[in-house]
DRENPAKE-176098 format. One record per residue: residue in one letter; y, z, x of N, C-alpha, C in turn. Coordinates in steps of 0.2 Angstrom, whole numbers, padded with zeros to 4 digits, always signed. Layout:
N
AYZXYZXYZX ...
This chain:
116
M+0357-0340+0653+0357-0335+0658+0364-0335+0661 Q+0368-0341+0662+0375-0341+0664+0379-0337+0659 E+0378-0337+0653+0382-0333+0648+0381-0326+0650 L+0375-0324+0651+0374-0317+0652+0378-0314+0659 T+0377-0319+0664+0381-0317+0670+0388-0317+0669 E+0391-0321+0666+0398-0321+0664+0400-0315+0660 R+0396-0313+0656+0397-0307+0651+0397-0301+0656 L+0392-0301+0660+0391-0295+0665+0397-0294+0669 H+0400-0300+0672+0406-0300+0676+0412-0297+0672 A+0412-0300+0666+0418-0298+0662+0418-0290+0661 L+0412-0288+0659+0411-0280+0658+0412-0276+0664 E+0410-0279+0670+0412-0275+0676+0419-0275+0678 R+0423-0281+0676+0430-0281+0677+0433-0276+0673 E+0431-0276+0666+0434-0271+0661+0433-0264+0664 R+0427-0263+0666+0425-0256+0669+0430-0254+0674 D+0431-0258+0679+0435-0257+0685+0442-0256+0683 D+0444-0260+0678+0451-0259+0675+0452-0252+0672 L+0447-0250+0668+0447-0244+0664+0447-0238+0669 L+0443-0239+0675+0443-0234+0680+0449-0233+0683 A+0453-0239+0685+0459-0238+0688+0464-0235+0684 R+0464-0237+0677+0469-0233+0673+0467-0226+0672 F+0461-0224+0672+0459-0217+0671+0462-0213+0677 R+0461-0216+0683+0464-0213+0689+0471-0212+0689 Q+0475-0217+0686+0482-0217+0686+0484-0211+0681 V+0480-0211+0675+0482-0205+0670+0480-0198+0674 E+0475-0198+0677+0473-0192+0681+0479-0190+0686 A+0481-0194+0689+0487-0193+0694+0493-0191+0690 M+0494-0194+0685+0500-0192+0680+0499-0185+0678 N+0493-0183+0676+0492-0176+0673+0493-0171+0679 R+0491-0173+0685+0492-0168+0690+0499-0167+0691 S+0503-0172+0691+0510-0172+0692+0513-0168+0687 V+0511-0169+0681+0514-0165+0675+0512-0158+0676 A+0506-0156+0677+0504-0149+0678+0508-0146+0684 A+0509-0149+0689+0513-0146+0695+0520-0145+0693 R+0523-0150+0689+0530-0149+0687+0530-0143+0682 Y+0525-0143+0677+0525-0137+0672+0525-0131+0676 E+0521-0130+0681+0520-0124+0685+0527-0122+0688 E+0530-0127+0691+0537-0126+0694+0542-0124+0689 I+0542-0127+0683+0547-0125+0678+0545-0118+0675 E+0539-0116+0675+0537-0109+0673+0540-0104+0678 A+0539-0106+0684+0541-0101+0689+0549-0100+0689 Q+0553-0106+0688+0560-0106+0687+0562-0102+0681 N+0558-0102+0675+0560-0099+0669+0558-0091+0670 K+0554-0089+0674+0552-0082+0675+0558-0079+0679 Q+0561-0082+0683+0567-0079+0687+0572-0076+0683 P+0575-0079+0678+0580-0075+0674+0577-0069+0671 G+0571-0069+0668+0568-0063+0665+0567-0058+0670 N+0565-0060+0676+0565-0054+0682+0571-0052+0683 L+0576-0056+0684+0583-0054+0685+0586-0049+0680 Y+0584-0051+0674+0587-0046+0668+0583-0040+0669 V+0577-0039+0670+0573-0033+0671+0576-0029+0676 A+0577-0032+0682+0580-0029+0688+0587-0026+0686 S+0591-0030+0683+0598-0028+0682+0598-0022+0677 Y+0593-0022+0672+0593-0017+0667+0591-0010+0671 Q+0586-0011+0675+0583-0005+0679+0589-0002+0683 L+0593-0007+0686+0598-0005+0691+0604-0001+0687 H+0605-0003+0681+0610+0000+0677+0608+0006+0672 A+0601+0007+0672+0598+0012+0668+0598+0019+0671 T+0600+0019+0677+0599+0026+0681+0605+0028+0685 L+0606+0034+0685+0611+0037+0689+0608+0040+0696 N+0602+0040+0696+0598+0043+0702+0599+0038+0708 F+0602+0041+0713+0603+0037+0719+0597+0034+0722 A+0592+0038+0722+0585+0035+0725+0582+0030+0721 E+0583+0030+0714+0580+0025+0710+0584+0019+0711 V+0591+0019+0712+0595+0013+0713+0593+0010+0719 L+0592+0014+0724+0590+0011+0731+0583+0007+0730 D+0579+0010+0726+0572+0007+0725+0573+0001+0722 T+0577+0001+0716+0578-0005+0712+0581-0011+0717 V+0586-0009+0721+0589-0014+0725+0584-0017+0730 R+0580-0012+0733+0575-0015+0737+0570-0020+0734 E+0568-0018+0728+0564-0023+0724+0567-0030+0723 I+0574-0029+0721+0578-0035+0720+0578-0040+0726 L+0579-0036+0732+0580-0040+0738+0573-0043+0740 I+0568-0039+0739+0561-0042+0741+0558-0047+0737 N+0558-0045+0730+0555-0050+0725+0559-0055+0723 L+0565-0054+0721+0569-0060+0719+0573-0064+0724 I+0575-0061+0729+0579-0065+0734+0574-0067+0740 G+0568-0063+0741+0564-0065+0746+0565-0062+0753 A+0570-0057+0753+0572-0055+0760+0566-0051+0763 E+0565-0053+0770+0560-0049+0774+0562-0044+0778 G+0569-0044+0779+0572-0038+0783+0579-0037+0781 F+0581-0031+0779+0587-0029+0777+0589-0022+0778 A+0595-0020+0778+0597-0013+0779+0603-0012+0774 I+0603-0006+0771+0608-0004+0766+0611+0002+0769 F+0618+0002+0770+0622+0007+0773+0626+0010+0768 W+0628+0017+0769+0632+0021+0765+0638+0023+0770 V+0644+0022+0767+0650+0024+0771+0653+0030+0769 D+0653+0035+0773+0656+0041+0771+0664+0041+0773 E+0668+0040+0767+0675+0038+0768+0679+0044+0771 R+0677+0050+0770+0680+0056+0773+0679+0056+0781 G+0673+0055+0783+0671+0056+0790+0672+0049+0794 G+0672+0044+0790+0672+0037+0793+0666+0035+0797 R+0660+0038+0795+0654+0037+0798+0650+0033+0793 T+0645+0029+0796+0641+0025+0792+0634+0027+0793 A+0630+0028+0787+0623+0030+0788+0619+0025+0784 R+0613+0024+0788+0608+0019+0785+0604+0023+0780 E+0604+0020+0774+0601+0023+0768+0594+0020+0767 L+0593+0014+0768+0587+0011+0767+0587+0005+0772 S+0581+0003+0774+0580-0003+0778+0573-0005+0777 Q+0572-0011+0778+0565-0014+0777+0564-0020+0782 G+0559-0019+0787+0558-0024+0792+0562-0024+0798 M+0567-0019+0798+0571-0019+0804+0573-0012+0806 D+0569-0007+0805+0571+0000+0806+0573+0001+0813 R+0571-0002+0818+0573-0001+0825+0579-0004+0827 R+0581-0009+0823+0587-0013+0825+0594-0010+0824 F+0594-0005+0819+0600-0002+0817+0599+0005+0818 P+0604+0009+0821+0604+0016+0821+0605+0019+0814 K+0602+0025+0814+0602+0029+0808+0610+0031+0806 R+0614+0032+0811+0621+0034+0809+0625+0030+0815 C+0631+0028+0813+0636+0026+0817+0643+0027+0815 G+0648+0026+0819+0655+0028+0817+0659+0031+0823 P+0664+0033+0822+0669+0033+0816+0671+0026+0815 R+0673+0025+0808+0675+0019+0806+0682+0017+0809 A+0683+0011+0811+0690+0009+0813+0695+0009+0808 A+0701+0010+0809+0706+0010+0804+0708+0003+0802 P+0709+0001+0796+0711-0006+0794+0718-0008+0797 
């Protein structure tokens, strides 16, 4: 009977040890999976940047250029608010061409531009 009790305790210790190692391996797997997702996201960025750059250089249409710049600012940089201005060099005036999240903060036109 003593022998069976000792064997039972040995098996319980072995089970506890195996469960502890299993939990460690599970934790390592979660850590590796999280790191893999992080690396995947980092690897996606250069591809997205290449596509945006290609789109930007593939058109001469001003509206398409502005849309591409907007997408770059929102999706790649993460900007929540921005404005893009166009400077009329002849008249010295600045016109807001595009804005996102701050329409009321900037006037549509301003100028004349100060001389350097």
